[in-house]
A tleap script that builds the chain and sets N, CA, C and O, in Angstrom:
source leaprc.protein.ff14SB
mol = sequence {
  NMET ASP TYR ARG LEU LYS ASP GLY ASP GLN
  THR THR PHE MET TYR VAL LEU PRO PHE SER
  LYS ARG LYS ALA LEU ILE GLU PHE THR TYR
  PHE THR GLU GLN LEU VAL LYS GLU SER VAL
  TYR ASP THR TYR ILE LYS THR TYR ILE LYS
  ASP TYR LEU HIE VAL ASP GLU TYR GLN ILE
  ILE GLU THR GLU THR GLY HIE ILE PRO MET
  SER THR PHE ASN PHE GLU LYS PHE ASN THR
  ALA LYS ILE THR LYS ILE GLY THR GLY GLY
  GLY TRP VAL LYS ALA SER THR GLY TYR SER
  PHE LYS HIE THR GLU LYS LYS VAL THR GLN
  ILE VAL SER ASN ILE LYS LEU ASN LYS THR
  PRO SER PHE LYS LEU PHE LYS LYS LYS TYR
  ILE PHE VAL ASP CLEU
}
set mol.1.N position { 0.845 -1.167 0.000 }
set mol.1.CA position { 0.000 0.000 0.000 }
set mol.1.C position { 0.893 1.233 0.000 }
set mol.1.O position { 1.834 1.337 0.787 }
set mol.2.N position { 0.592 2.134 -0.868 }
set mol.2.CA position { 1.388 3.345 -1.037 }
set mol.2.C position { 0.526 4.542 -0.624 }
set mol.2.O position { -0.476 4.852 -1.269 }
set mol.3.N position { 0.933 5.205 0.459 }
set mol.3.CA position { 0.165 6.323 1.022 }
set mol.3.C position { 0.666 7.689 0.553 }
set mol.3.O position { 0.220 8.707 1.083 }
set mol.4.N position { 1.565 7.747 -0.413 }
set mol.4.CA position { 2.150 9.027 -0.827 }
set mol.4.C position { 1.163 9.948 -1.520 }
set mol.4.O position { 1.258 11.163 -1.350 }
set mol.5.N position { 0.236 9.436 -2.278 }
set mol.5.CA position { -0.719 10.256 -3.019 }
set mol.5.C position { -1.907 10.542 -2.110 }
set mol.5.O position { -2.637 9.622 -1.740 }
set mol.6.N position { -2.111 11.806 -1.745 }
set mol.6.CA position { -3.130 12.170 -0.755 }
set mol.6.C position { -4.221 13.033 -1.372 }
set mol.6.O position { -3.982 13.773 -2.326 }
set mol.7.N position { -5.416 12.928 -0.817 }
set mol.7.CA position { -6.520 13.823 -1.151 }
set mol.7.C position { -6.939 14.500 0.151 }
set mol.7.O position { -7.791 13.987 0.877 }
set mol.8.N position { -6.352 15.629 0.438 }
set mol.8.CA position { -6.669 16.353 1.664 }
set mol.8.C position { -6.269 15.572 2.898 }
set mol.8.O position { -5.217 14.934 2.930 }
set mol.9.N position { -7.131 15.628 3.932 }
set mol.9.CA position { -6.851 14.956 5.193 }
set mol.9.C position { -7.459 13.556 5.263 }
set mol.9.O position { -7.388 12.899 6.301 }
set mol.10.N position { -8.047 13.107 4.180 }
set mol.10.CA position { -8.679 11.795 4.171 }
set mol.10.C position { -7.621 10.694 4.078 }
set mol.10.O position { -6.532 10.914 3.548 }
set mol.11.N position { -7.945 9.528 4.589 }
set mol.11.CA position { -7.052 8.387 4.442 }
set mol.11.C position { -7.258 7.805 3.056 }
set mol.11.O position { -8.353 7.369 2.702 }
set mol.12.N position { -6.183 7.806 2.277 }
set mol.12.CA position { -6.216 7.260 0.923 }
set mol.12.C position { -4.946 6.458 0.701 }
set mol.12.O position { -3.911 6.731 1.310 }
set mol.13.N position { -5.032 5.484 -0.163 }
set mol.13.CA position { -3.817 4.766 -0.549 }
set mol.13.C position { -3.999 4.144 -1.925 }
set mol.13.O position { -5.112 3.938 -2.410 }
set mol.14.N position { -2.866 3.857 -2.523 }
set mol.14.CA position { -2.822 3.238 -3.846 }
set mol.14.C position { -2.156 1.881 -3.689 }
set mol.14.O position { -1.260 1.716 -2.862 }
set mol.15.N position { -2.584 0.928 -4.468 }
set mol.15.CA position { -1.810 -0.306 -4.546 }
set mol.15.C position { -1.809 -0.845 -5.964 }
set mol.15.O position { -2.724 -0.604 -6.751 }
set mol.16.N position { -0.745 -1.585 -6.260 }
set mol.16.CA position { -0.541 -2.151 -7.587 }
set mol.16.C position { -0.346 -3.649 -7.429 }
set mol.16.O position { 0.498 -4.096 -6.652 }
set mol.17.N position { -1.132 -4.426 -8.171 }
set mol.17.CA position { -0.969 -5.884 -8.206 }
set mol.17.C position { -0.558 -6.277 -9.619 }
set mol.17.O position { -1.406 -6.385 -10.504 }
set mol.18.N position { 0.733 -6.492 -9.837 }
set mol.18.CA position { 1.186 -6.846 -11.195 }
set mol.18.C position { 0.820 -8.283 -11.552 }
set mol.18.O position { 0.912 -9.190 -10.725 }
set mol.19.N position { 0.404 -8.466 -12.802 }
set mol.19.CA position { 0.110 -9.800 -13.318 }
set mol.19.C position { 1.229 -10.274 -14.245 }
set mol.19.O position { 1.457 -11.474 -14.404 }
set mol.20.N position { 1.919 -9.311 -14.850 }
set mol.20.CA position { 3.053 -9.598 -15.729 }
set mol.20.C position { 3.853 -8.297 -15.829 }
set mol.20.O position { 3.549 -7.325 -15.138 }
set mol.21.N position { 4.875 -8.281 -16.690 }
set mol.21.CA position { 5.664 -7.048 -16.865 }
set mol.21.C position { 4.848 -5.943 -17.529 }
set mol.21.O position { 5.210 -4.769 -17.450 }
set mol.22.N position { 3.754 -6.315 -18.181 }
set mol.22.CA position { 2.977 -5.323 -18.940 }
set mol.22.C position { 1.538 -5.138 -18.459 }
set mol.22.O position { 0.822 -4.283 -18.981 }
set mol.23.N position { 1.106 -5.921 -17.480 }
set mol.23.CA position { -0.278 -5.827 -17.016 }
set mol.23.C position { -0.324 -5.785 -15.491 }
set mol.23.O position { 0.420 -6.489 -14.807 }
set mol.24.N position { -1.225 -4.935 -14.973 }
set mol.24.CA position { -1.381 -4.829 -13.521 }
set mol.24.C position { -2.760 -4.276 -13.179 }
set mol.24.O position { -3.401 -3.591 -13.976 }
set mol.25.N position { -3.179 -4.593 -11.993 }
set mol.25.CA position { -4.368 -3.970 -11.421 }
set mol.25.C position { -3.855 -2.801 -10.571 }
set mol.25.O position { -2.951 -2.972 -9.753 }
set mol.26.N position { -4.431 -1.631 -10.768 }
set mol.26.CA position { -4.031 -0.453 -10.003 }
set mol.26.C position { -5.285 0.105 -9.356 }
set mol.26.O position { -6.273 0.382 -10.036 }
set mol.27.N position { -5.241 0.269 -8.035 }
set mol.27.CA position { -6.430 0.723 -7.313 }
set mol.27.C position { -6.092 1.874 -6.388 }
set mol.27.O position { -5.059 1.877 -5.719 }
set mol.28.N position { -6.982 2.847 -6.363 }
set mol.28.CA position { -6.895 3.968 -5.426 }
set mol.28.C position { -8.065 3.825 -4.466 }
set mol.28.O position { -9.205 3.659 -4.899 }
set mol.29.N position { -7.798 3.886 -3.176 }
set mol.29.CA position { -8.806 3.600 -2.163 }
set mol.29.C position { -8.952 4.756 -1.183 }
set mol.29.O position { -7.966 5.363 -0.766 }
set mol.30.N position { -10.180 5.047 -0.827 }
set mol.30.CA position { -10.513 6.043 0.193 }
set mol.30.C position { -11.106 5.354 1.413 }
set mol.30.O position { -11.854 4.385 1.287 }
set mol.31.N position { -10.771 5.856 2.583 }
set mol.31.CA position { -11.497 5.527 3.801 }
set mol.31.C position { -12.204 6.810 4.198 }
set mol.31.O position { -11.607 7.679 4.833 }
set mol.32.N position { -13.459 6.934 3.830 }
set mol.32.CA position { -14.206 8.159 4.071 }
set mol.32.C position { -15.683 7.846 4.230 }
set mol.32.O position { -16.174 6.844 3.710 }
set mol.33.N position { -16.375 8.692 4.938 }
set mol.33.CA position { -17.823 8.511 5.097 }
set mol.33.C position { -18.587 8.988 3.876 }
set mol.33.O position { -19.719 8.561 3.649 }
set mol.34.N position { -17.986 9.869 3.088 }
set mol.34.CA position { -18.652 10.412 1.910 }
set mol.34.C position { -18.272 9.600 0.672 }
set mol.34.O position { -17.159 9.084 0.572 }
set mol.35.N position { -19.202 9.497 -0.259 }
set mol.35.CA position { -18.902 8.841 -1.533 }
set mol.35.C position { -18.031 9.770 -2.375 }
set mol.35.O position { -18.159 10.992 -2.296 }
set mol.36.N position { -17.161 9.196 -3.165 }
set mol.36.CA position { -16.236 9.952 -4.005 }
set mol.36.C position { -16.616 9.697 -5.458 }
set mol.36.O position { -16.898 8.564 -5.847 }
set mol.37.N position { -16.619 10.755 -6.250 }
set mol.37.CA position { -16.981 10.610 -7.662 }
set mol.37.C position { -15.959 9.747 -8.393 }
set mol.37.O position { -14.764 9.792 -8.101 }
set mol.38.N position { -16.445 8.968 -9.340 }
set mol.38.CA position { -15.586 8.070 -10.121 }
set mol.38.C position { -14.488 8.844 -10.842 }
set mol.38.O position { -13.368 8.350 -10.972 }
set mol.39.N position { -14.795 10.042 -11.306 }
set mol.39.CA position { -13.795 10.846 -12.020 }
set mol.39.C position { -12.614 11.220 -11.120 }
set mol.39.O position { -11.497 11.389 -11.607 }
set mol.40.N position { -12.850 11.347 -9.825 }
set mol.40.CA position { -11.767 11.661 -8.886 }
set mol.40.C position { -10.813 10.471 -8.795 }
set mol.40.O position { -9.594 10.642 -8.807 }
set mol.41.N position { -11.373 9.272 -8.704 }
set mol.41.CA position { -10.539 8.061 -8.694 }
set mol.41.C position { -9.692 8.001 -9.965 }
set mol.41.O position { -8.488 7.751 -9.909 }
set mol.42.N position { -10.330 8.231 -11.099 }
set mol.42.CA position { -9.628 8.169 -12.387 }
set mol.42.C position { -8.458 9.144 -12.420 }
set mol.42.O position { -7.373 8.795 -12.886 }
set mol.43.N position { -8.669 10.363 -11.928 }
set mol.43.CA position { -7.620 11.378 -11.918 }
set mol.43.C position { -6.440 10.934 -11.060 }
set mol.43.O position { -5.289 11.083 -11.472 }
set mol.44.N position { -6.709 10.393 -9.877 }
set mol.44.CA position { -5.628 9.961 -8.997 }
set mol.44.C position { -4.873 8.761 -9.568 }
set mol.44.O position { -3.652 8.671 -9.433 }
set mol.45.N position { -5.589 7.852 -10.196 }
set mol.45.CA position { -4.925 6.690 -10.802 }
set mol.45.C position { -4.006 7.139 -11.940 }
set mol.45.O position { -2.870 6.673 -12.041 }
set mol.46.N position { -4.489 8.035 -12.790 }
set mol.46.CA position { -3.668 8.526 -13.899 }
set mol.46.C position { -2.459 9.303 -13.385 }
set mol.46.O position { -1.368 9.198 -13.945 }
set mol.47.N position { -2.647 10.072 -12.336 }
set mol.47.CA position { -1.527 10.807 -11.727 }
set mol.47.C position { -0.498 9.829 -11.179 }
set mol.47.O position { 0.704 10.030 -11.351 }
set mol.48.N position { -0.959 8.782 -10.526 }
set mol.48.CA position { -0.046 7.793 -9.948 }
set mol.48.C position { 0.748 7.084 -11.040 }
set mol.48.O position { 1.959 6.904 -10.913 }
set mol.49.N position { 0.079 6.686 -12.096 }
set mol.49.CA position { 0.757 5.994 -13.194 }
set mol.49.C position { 1.856 6.883 -13.782 }
set mol.49.O position { 2.967 6.420 -14.045 }
set mol.50.N position { 1.534 8.155 -13.984 }
set mol.50.CA position { 2.505 9.089 -14.588 }
set mol.50.C position { 3.616 9.475 -13.617 }
set mol.50.O position { 4.794 9.359 -13.955 }
set mol.51.N position { 3.261 9.933 -12.417 }
set mol.51.CA position { 4.234 10.529 -11.502 }
set mol.51.C position { 4.983 9.535 -10.621 }
set mol.51.O position { 6.112 9.809 -10.214 }
set mol.52.N position { 4.387 8.404 -10.322 }
set mol.52.CA position { 5.022 7.444 -9.415 }
set mol.52.C position { 5.530 6.190 -10.126 }
set mol.52.O position { 6.579 5.649 -9.774 }
set mol.53.N position { 4.783 5.738 -11.120 }
set mol.53.CA position { 5.234 4.571 -11.887 }
set mol.53.C position { 6.070 4.981 -13.093 }
set mol.53.O position { 6.761 4.152 -13.685 }
set mol.54.N position { 6.006 6.278 -13.461 }
set mol.54.CA position { 6.772 6.841 -14.577 }
set mol.54.C position { 6.467 6.133 -15.892 }
set mol.54.O position { 7.364 5.795 -16.664 }
set mol.55.N position { 5.175 5.922 -16.119 }
set mol.55.CA position { 4.706 5.297 -17.353 }
set mol.55.C position { 3.881 6.330 -18.106 }
set mol.55.O position { 2.911 6.870 -17.576 }
set mol.56.N position { 4.282 6.603 -19.366 }
set mol.56.CA position { 3.560 7.588 -20.169 }
set mol.56.C position { 2.587 6.951 -21.149 }
set mol.56.O position { 1.541 7.523 -21.455 }
set mol.57.N position { 2.932 5.771 -21.637 }
set mol.57.CA position { 2.058 5.092 -22.590 }
set mol.57.C position { 1.455 3.865 -21.925 }
set mol.57.O position { 2.167 2.951 -21.510 }
set mol.58.N position { 0.126 3.860 -21.833 }
set mol.58.CA position { -0.580 2.734 -21.220 }
set mol.58.C position { -2.017 2.735 -21.714 }
set mol.58.O position { -2.507 3.707 -22.286 }
set mol.59.N position { -2.658 1.628 -21.474 }
set mol.59.CA position { -4.061 1.487 -21.867 }
set mol.59.C position { -4.830 0.933 -20.678 }
set mol.59.O position { -4.428 -0.072 -20.091 }
set mol.60.N position { -5.923 1.575 -20.322 }
set mol.60.CA position { -6.809 1.059 -19.282 }
set mol.60.C position { -7.818 0.150 -19.969 }
set mol.60.O position { -8.637 0.607 -20.767 }
set mol.61.N position { -7.754 -1.131 -19.656 }
set mol.61.CA position { -8.581 -2.128 -20.336 }
set mol.61.C position { -9.944 -2.262 -19.674 }
set mol.61.O position { -10.961 -2.385 -20.356 }
set mol.62.N position { -9.963 -2.240 -18.356 }
set mol.62.CA position { -11.220 -2.374 -17.620 }
set mol.62.C position { -11.175 -1.471 -16.393 }
set mol.62.O position { -10.104 -1.145 -15.882 }
set mol.63.N position { -12.347 -1.076 -15.936 }
set mol.63.CA position { -12.439 -0.344 -14.675 }
set mol.63.C position { -13.497 -0.996 -13.801 }
set mol.63.O position { -14.389 -1.695 -14.282 }
set mol.64.N position { -13.374 -0.750 -12.526 }
set mol.64.CA position { -14.320 -1.318 -11.556 }
set mol.64.C position { -14.530 -0.285 -10.460 }
set mol.64.O position { -13.603 0.427 -10.074 }
set mol.65.N position { -15.735 -0.214 -9.974 }
set mol.65.CA position { -16.015 0.655 -8.830 }
set mol.65.C position { -16.817 -0.138 -7.810 }
set mol.65.O position { -17.464 -1.135 -8.131 }
set mol.66.N position { -16.757 0.326 -6.597 }
set mol.66.CA position { -17.530 -0.327 -5.556 }
set mol.66.C position { -17.311 0.356 -4.223 }
set mol.66.O position { -16.422 1.191 -4.058 }
set mol.67.N position { -18.139 -0.022 -3.293 }
set mol.67.CA position { -18.047 0.526 -1.947 }
set mol.67.C position { -18.068 -0.630 -0.965 }
set mol.67.O position { -18.943 -1.494 -1.026 }
set mol.68.N position { -17.112 -0.641 -0.071 }
set mol.68.CA position { -17.068 -1.681 0.946 }
set mol.68.C position { -17.597 -1.078 2.240 }
set mol.68.O position { -17.041 -0.097 2.736 }
set mol.69.N position { -18.664 -1.648 2.794 }
set mol.69.CA position { -19.190 -1.104 4.047 }
set mol.69.C position { -18.256 -1.418 5.210 }
set mol.69.O position { -18.051 -2.579 5.565 }
set mol.70.N position { -17.706 -0.385 5.785 }
set mol.70.CA position { -16.801 -0.534 6.931 }
set mol.70.C position { -17.656 -0.279 8.169 }
set mol.70.O position { -17.683 0.833 8.697 }
set mol.71.N position { -18.344 -1.301 8.620 }
set mol.71.CA position { -19.373 -1.126 9.633 }
set mol.71.C position { -19.205 -2.106 10.786 }
set mol.71.O position { -18.713 -3.221 10.615 }
set mol.72.N position { -19.623 -1.662 11.955 }
set mol.72.CA position { -19.674 -2.551 13.114 }
set mol.72.C position { -21.134 -2.939 13.414 }
set mol.72.O position { -21.450 -3.425 14.500 }
set mol.73.N position { -22.003 -2.714 12.437 }
set mol.73.CA position { -23.403 -3.114 12.581 }
set mol.73.C position { -23.478 -4.605 12.888 }
set mol.73.O position { -22.713 -5.392 12.330 }
set mol.74.N position { -24.380 -4.991 13.756 }
set mol.74.CA position { -24.519 -6.396 14.152 }
set mol.74.C position { -25.363 -7.164 13.123 }
set mol.74.O position { -26.571 -7.330 13.292 }
set mol.75.N position { -24.705 -7.624 12.064 }
set mol.75.CA position { -25.376 -8.408 11.024 }
set mol.75.C position { -25.801 -9.773 11.543 }
set mol.75.O position { -26.737 -10.379 11.020 }
set mol.76.N position { -25.119 -10.252 12.564 }
set mol.76.CA position { -25.353 -11.599 13.094 }
set mol.76.C position { -26.785 -11.790 13.576 }
set mol.76.O position { -27.286 -12.914 13.594 }
set mol.77.N position { -27.444 -10.716 13.962 }
set mol.77.CA position { -28.813 -10.847 14.471 }
set mol.77.C position { -29.803 -11.308 13.399 }
set mol.77.O position { -30.934 -11.679 13.716 }
set mol.78.N position { -29.379 -11.285 12.127 }
set mol.78.CA position { -30.253 -11.746 11.043 }
set mol.78.C position { -30.065 -13.229 10.740 }
set mol.78.O position { -30.798 -13.785 9.921 }
set mol.79.N position { -29.101 -13.875 11.383 }
set mol.79.CA position { -28.916 -15.316 11.203 }
set mol.79.C position { -29.978 -16.067 11.993 }
set mol.79.O position { -30.442 -15.608 13.037 }
set mol.80.N position { -30.347 -17.212 11.478 }
set mol.80.CA position { -31.310 -18.064 12.168 }
set mol.80.C position { -30.705 -19.460 12.303 }
set mol.80.O position { -29.555 -19.686 11.925 }
set mol.81.N position { -31.473 -20.375 12.833 }
set mol.81.CA position { -31.001 -21.758 12.969 }
set mol.81.C position { -30.752 -22.397 11.601 }
set mol.81.O position { -29.963 -23.336 11.495 }
set mol.82.N position { -31.421 -21.894 10.547 }
set mol.82.CA position { -31.291 -22.504 9.229 }
set mol.82.C position { -30.658 -21.585 8.184 }
set mol.82.O position { -30.301 -22.033 7.095 }
set mol.83.N position { -30.520 -20.301 8.516 }
set mol.83.CA position { -29.964 -19.348 7.558 }
set mol.83.C position { -28.806 -18.591 8.205 }
set mol.83.O position { -28.957 -17.993 9.270 }
set mol.84.N position { -27.662 -18.628 7.553 }
set mol.84.CA position { -26.507 -17.857 7.986 }
set mol.84.C position { -26.063 -16.993 6.818 }
set mol.84.O position { -25.637 -17.503 5.781 }
set mol.85.N position { -26.164 -15.703 6.991 }
set mol.85.CA position { -25.725 -14.789 5.931 }
set mol.85.C position { -24.202 -14.794 5.904 }
set mol.85.O position { -23.551 -14.832 6.948 }
set mol.86.N position { -23.646 -14.757 4.703 }
set mol.86.CA position { -22.191 -14.833 4.553 }
set mol.86.C position { -21.676 -13.596 3.817 }
set mol.86.O position { -22.458 -12.792 3.309 }
set mol.87.N position { -20.363 -13.458 3.768 }
set mol.87.CA position { -19.744 -12.362 3.024 }
set mol.87.C position { -20.099 -11.004 3.601 }
set mol.87.O position { -20.283 -10.857 4.809 }
set mol.88.N position { -20.192 -10.026 2.735 }
set mol.88.CA position { -20.497 -8.658 3.160 }
set mol.88.C position { -21.845 -8.597 3.863 }
set mol.88.O position { -21.979 -7.930 4.889 }
set mol.89.N position { -22.846 -9.288 3.323 }
set mol.89.CA position { -24.185 -9.299 3.913 }
set mol.89.C position { -24.234 -9.953 5.281 }
set mol.89.O position { -25.180 -9.746 6.041 }
set mol.90.N position { -23.216 -10.741 5.593 }
set mol.90.CA position { -23.140 -11.382 6.899 }
set mol.90.C position { -22.248 -10.632 7.874 }
set mol.90.O position { -22.036 -11.078 9.002 }
set mol.91.N position { -21.724 -9.488 7.436 }
set mol.91.CA position { -20.849 -8.701 8.304 }
set mol.91.C position { -19.430 -9.247 8.369 }
set mol.91.O position { -18.738 -9.051 9.367 }
set mol.92.N position { -18.993 -9.925 7.324 }
set mol.92.CA position { -17.680 -10.555 7.338 }
set mol.92.C position { -16.545 -9.629 6.896 }
set mol.92.O position { -15.385 -10.039 6.906 }
set mol.93.N position { -16.853 -8.404 6.515 }
set mol.93.CA position { -15.822 -7.436 6.165 }
set mol.93.C position { -15.353 -6.768 7.453 }
set mol.93.O position { -16.163 -6.216 8.197 }
set mol.94.N position { -14.042 -6.815 7.720 }
set mol.94.CA position { -13.505 -6.203 8.936 }
set mol.94.C position { -13.715 -4.697 8.884 }
set mol.94.O position { -13.254 -4.037 7.953 }
set mol.95.N position { -14.406 -4.151 9.878 }
set mol.95.CA position { -14.668 -2.711 9.919 }
set mol.95.C position { -13.390 -1.900 10.064 }
set mol.95.O position { -13.341 -0.747 9.635 }
set mol.96.N position { -12.365 -2.477 10.656 }
set mol.96.CA position { -11.117 -1.747 10.868 }
set mol.96.C position { -10.200 -1.746 9.648 }
set mol.96.O position { -9.313 -0.899 9.552 }
set mol.97.N position { -10.398 -2.685 8.709 }
set mol.97.CA position { -9.469 -2.799 7.580 }
set mol.97.C position { -10.143 -2.926 6.215 }
set mol.97.O position { -9.518 -2.620 5.199 }
set mol.98.N position { -11.395 -3.367 6.165 }
set mol.98.CA position { -12.055 -3.636 4.893 }
set mol.98.C position { -11.692 -4.987 4.322 }
set mol.98.O position { -12.154 -5.356 3.242 }
set mol.99.N position { -10.871 -5.725 5.038 }
set mol.99.CA position { -10.374 -7.015 4.558 }
set mol.99.C position { -11.382 -8.117 4.868 }
set mol.99.O position { -12.009 -8.108 5.928 }
set mol.100.N position { -11.538 -9.065 3.947 }
set mol.100.CA position { -12.499 -10.134 4.216 }
set mol.100.C position { -12.078 -11.513 3.717 }
set mol.100.O position { -12.637 -12.514 4.164 }
set mol.101.N position { -11.119 -11.597 2.813 }
set mol.101.CA position { -10.858 -12.870 2.144 }
set mol.101.C position { -10.472 -13.987 3.114 }
set mol.101.O position { -11.129 -15.027 3.136 }
set mol.102.N position { -9.430 -13.797 3.909 }
set mol.102.CA position { -9.006 -14.851 4.846 }
set mol.102.C position { -10.046 -15.073 5.938 }
set mol.102.O position { -10.228 -16.195 6.411 }
set mol.103.N position { -10.726 -14.000 6.335 }
set mol.103.CA position { -11.775 -14.143 7.350 }
set mol.103.C position { -12.900 -15.038 6.821 }
set mol.103.O position { -13.454 -15.855 7.556 }
set mol.104.N position { -13.224 -14.875 5.558 }
set mol.104.CA position { -14.270 -15.691 4.950 }
set mol.104.C position { -13.856 -17.156 4.951 }
set mol.104.O position { -14.663 -18.030 5.266 }
set mol.105.N position { -12.624 -17.423 4.607 }
set mol.105.CA position { -12.128 -18.801 4.602 }
set mol.105.C position { -12.277 -19.438 5.996 }
set mol.105.O position { -12.716 -20.582 6.117 }
set mol.106.N position { -11.912 -18.697 7.025 }
set mol.106.CA position { -12.012 -19.211 8.400 }
set mol.106.C position { -13.471 -19.399 8.820 }
set mol.106.O position { -13.818 -20.394 9.457 }
set mol.107.N position { -14.314 -18.440 8.460 }
set mol.107.CA position { -15.706 -18.516 8.884 }
set mol.107.C position { -16.448 -19.659 8.191 }
set mol.107.O position { -17.295 -20.309 8.803 }
set mol.108.N position { -16.135 -19.904 6.925 }
set mol.108.CA position { -16.757 -21.029 6.215 }
set mol.108.C position { -16.349 -22.341 6.880 }
set mol.108.O position { -17.173 -23.240 7.046 }
set mol.109.N position { -15.090 -22.447 7.256 }
set mol.109.CA position { -14.612 -23.646 7.958 }
set mol.109.C position { -15.369 -23.818 9.275 }
set mol.109.O position { -15.742 -24.933 9.640 }
set mol.110.N position { -15.592 -22.713 9.983 }
set mol.110.CA position { -16.333 -22.761 11.257 }
set mol.110.C position { -17.782 -23.180 11.024 }
set mol.110.O position { -18.326 -23.970 11.796 }
set mol.111.N position { -18.407 -22.665 9.979 }
set mol.111.CA position { -19.792 -23.037 9.659 }
set mol.111.C position { -19.890 -24.538 9.383 }
set mol.111.O position { -20.782 -25.206 9.905 }
set mol.112.N position { -18.986 -25.067 8.572 }
set mol.112.CA position { -18.993 -26.502 8.256 }
set mol.112.C position { -18.810 -27.321 9.530 }
set mol.112.O position { -19.504 -28.317 9.734 }
set mol.113.N position { -17.884 -26.908 10.380 }
set mol.113.CA position { -17.657 -27.604 11.646 }
set mol.113.C position { -18.913 -27.564 12.516 }
set mol.113.O position { -19.292 -28.577 13.103 }
set mol.114.N position { -19.552 -26.411 12.601 }
set mol.114.CA position { -20.779 -26.279 13.394 }
set mol.114.C position { -21.879 -27.206 12.881 }
set mol.114.O position { -22.575 -27.844 13.670 }
set mol.115.N position { -22.030 -27.276 11.580 }
set mol.115.CA position { -23.063 -28.150 11.003 }
set mol.115.C position { -22.761 -29.611 11.337 }
set mol.115.O position { -23.662 -30.368 11.697 }
set mol.116.N position { -21.500 -29.999 11.217 }
set mol.116.CA position { -21.122 -31.385 11.528 }
set mol.116.C position { -21.379 -31.723 12.997 }
set mol.116.O position { -21.648 -32.876 13.334 }
set mol.117.N position { -21.294 -30.703 13.877 }
set mol.117.CA position { -21.521 -30.908 15.314 }
set mol.117.C position { -22.981 -30.649 15.714 }
set mol.117.O position { -23.301 -30.576 16.900 }
set mol.118.N position { -23.867 -30.511 14.707 }
set mol.118.CA position { -25.292 -30.243 14.922 }
set mol.118.C position { -25.539 -28.960 15.708 }
set mol.118.O position { -26.471 -28.887 16.508 }
set mol.119.N position { -24.714 -27.965 15.482 }
set mol.119.CA position { -24.896 -26.647 16.091 }
set mol.119.C position { -25.466 -25.700 15.050 }
set mol.119.O position { -25.463 -25.999 13.856 }
set mol.120.N position { -25.952 -24.564 15.506 }
set mol.120.CA position { -26.387 -23.521 14.583 }
set mol.120.C position { -25.185 -23.127 13.730 }
set mol.120.O position { -24.097 -22.917 14.266 }
set mol.121.N position { -25.359 -23.025 12.417 }
set mol.121.CA position { -24.206 -22.734 11.556 }
set mol.121.C position { -23.390 -21.507 11.986 }
set mol.121.O position { -22.167 -21.502 11.843 }
set mol.122.N position { -24.050 -20.472 12.509 }
set mol.122.CA position { -23.342 -19.240 12.862 }
set mol.122.C position { -22.781 -19.234 14.288 }
set mol.122.O position { -22.296 -18.204 14.757 }
set mol.123.N position { -22.844 -20.372 14.976 }
set mol.123.CA position { -22.366 -20.460 16.358 }
set mol.123.C position { -20.899 -20.031 16.455 }
set mol.123.O position { -20.033 -20.593 15.785 }
set mol.124.N position { -20.637 -19.043 17.285 }
set mol.124.CA position { -19.283 -18.518 17.578 }
set mol.124.C position { -18.503 -18.079 16.334 }
set mol.124.O position { -17.297 -18.307 16.238 }
set mol.125.N position { -19.203 -17.447 15.380 }
set mol.125.CA position { -18.512 -16.934 14.198 }
set mol.125.C position { -17.727 -15.659 14.508 }
set mol.125.O position { -16.693 -15.398 13.893 }
set mol.126.N position { -18.212 -14.877 15.447 }
set mol.126.CA position { -17.575 -13.601 15.767 }
set mol.126.C position { -17.061 -13.623 17.200 }
set mol.126.O position { -17.788 -14.000 18.119 }
set mol.127.N position { -15.817 -13.222 17.390 }
set mol.127.CA position { -15.217 -13.178 18.720 }
set mol.127.C position { -15.315 -11.757 19.262 }
set mol.127.O position { -15.028 -10.792 18.554 }
set mol.128.N position { -15.723 -11.639 20.521 }
set mol.128.CA position { -15.960 -10.327 21.138 }
set mol.128.C position { -14.742 -9.421 21.099 }
set mol.128.O position { -14.879 -8.215 20.895 }
set mol.129.N position { -13.553 -9.978 21.292 }
set mol.129.CA position { -12.365 -9.107 21.316 }
set mol.129.C position { -12.125 -8.439 19.965 }
set mol.129.O position { -11.639 -7.309 19.921 }
set mol.130.N position { -12.457 -9.120 18.851 }
set mol.130.CA position { -12.264 -8.525 17.540 }
set mol.130.C position { -13.351 -7.496 17.229 }
set mol.130.O position { -13.097 -6.508 16.539 }
set mol.131.N position { -14.542 -7.726 17.732 }
set mol.131.CA position { -15.601 -6.730 17.584 }
set mol.131.C position { -15.186 -5.452 18.291 }
set mol.131.O position { -15.395 -4.357 17.770 }
set mol.132.N position { -14.593 -5.585 19.487 }
set mol.132.CA position { -14.111 -4.432 20.240 }
set mol.132.C position { -13.038 -3.681 19.461 }
set mol.132.O position { -13.071 -2.452 19.412 }
set mol.133.N position { -12.092 -4.386 18.853 }
set mol.133.CA position { -11.011 -3.761 18.087 }
set mol.133.C position { -11.598 -2.985 16.909 }
set mol.133.O position { -11.162 -1.867 16.637 }
set mol.134.N position { -12.570 -3.551 16.210 }
set mol.134.CA position { -13.171 -2.868 15.077 }
set mol.134.C position { -13.918 -1.603 15.493 }
set mol.134.O position { -13.956 -0.626 14.745 }
set mol.135.N position { -14.500 -1.622 16.666 }
set mol.135.CA position { -15.180 -0.422 17.146 }
set mol.135.C position { -14.194 0.722 17.297 }
set mol.135.O position { -14.581 1.822 17.692 }
savepdb mol mol.pdb
quit
């Protein structure tokens, strides 16, 4: 994560995931309560490519936008004995980081274990100490 490119006092960062010497995913991320216009993201990405990666000739093949809810809302209260919401809808995105991939892997393993033990699938999916940290 590269924090050099800033937009005011907001927390922003850029990251690059190279796929080869000529292809990469480049993302600019905001941690803010307000939505940011897509054109602002585009401007920062182009600035980063030019000023930090020192690339003048490039082609943007695809773009993607989205919003990750960074929330401590108690999604777990919507789970039942037969329904367990997963992923973002289940509150599996860490409110402190926005990260979810490894957490999802662990939670799915816990759900399978709970089912095998005849417990409610969502039994002990969230640990209180981590909820406290996210707050």
